[in-house]
N, C-alpha and C positions, 0 to 999 in steps of 0.2 A: 384273603382280604378281598373285599369289593373295591374295584376301581371304576371310575367313569372316565370314558375316552370319547373326547370330542375333537372333531377336526373341520377344518376349512381349508380346502384345496382346489384352485381354480382349474386345475388341469383335468379334464374328464377322465383321461387314461389312468392317471395316478391315483385320482380319487376312487375310481372303481377297482384297481388293484389293491389299494389300502383297505377298502370295505371288504373285499373278499378275503384278504388275509385276517383281519379283526373278526370276521365271522369264526374263525377257528379257535378264538380265544374268548368270545362272549357273544351276548344277544344284543341284536340291534333294536334299541328302544325308541329311536326317532332316526330321521334320515341320516344325519352326521353324528349321532351318538351311540355308543356302545356301553352296556354294563358288562363287566367282567369280574368273575371270581377266580383270582389266581393265587398260587404260592410263589415264592420268590423266584423259582426256576422259571416258570412260565412267564412271570412279570418281565424278566431279563430277556426272554425269547421274544416276547411281543414287541418290547422298545427296540430290540435289535431289528426285528422285521420292519417297524416303523421307520427307522434310521435308513434302512436299505430302499425304501421306496420314495420318501420326501425329498424334496428340494429345500433346505432351510430357508433360503432367501425368498422362496414364493409360497410356502405352506406353512400351515399352523396345525399342531398337534398338541393336545393336552391330555395329560393322565392325573386325574384327581383320586387320591385315595380316599376311601369312606371307611373311617374306624368303625368298630363295632358299636361303640356308644351312638355314633352318628346314624348308623343303619336303622335303628329302633325309630328314629324321627323322620324318616323318609315318607313322604306322603305322595301318593299317586291319585291324581284327579282325571277322571275320564278313562279312557281305555288303557289296558296294559296291566300287567301283573308284576311283581317283584320276582325277579329269578331267585331260585333257589338252589342251594348246593344239594346236589344228588349223589347218592352213592353209586359208584360204577364198578361193576366187576367184571374183569376180563377173565376168561375160563380158557 
């Protein structure tokens, strides 16, 4: 499933740490926005990683699920491409 992850973190160190962690799960599409295609296991890992980094009273992170029927209506204006699921083979 596709997820949109957005964040607003005032602390530079935590913001950088979160962005680097999110790069393991998806593609940065804007400065504080990531687009991720995740199964349930990877979603739970990502959320656990987010919870290990943020301070709830100071930071805001939102994870929006984008259902398959919504995906077909996504419009990209200007630069950027829709990330696609790629087949990965490990030998």
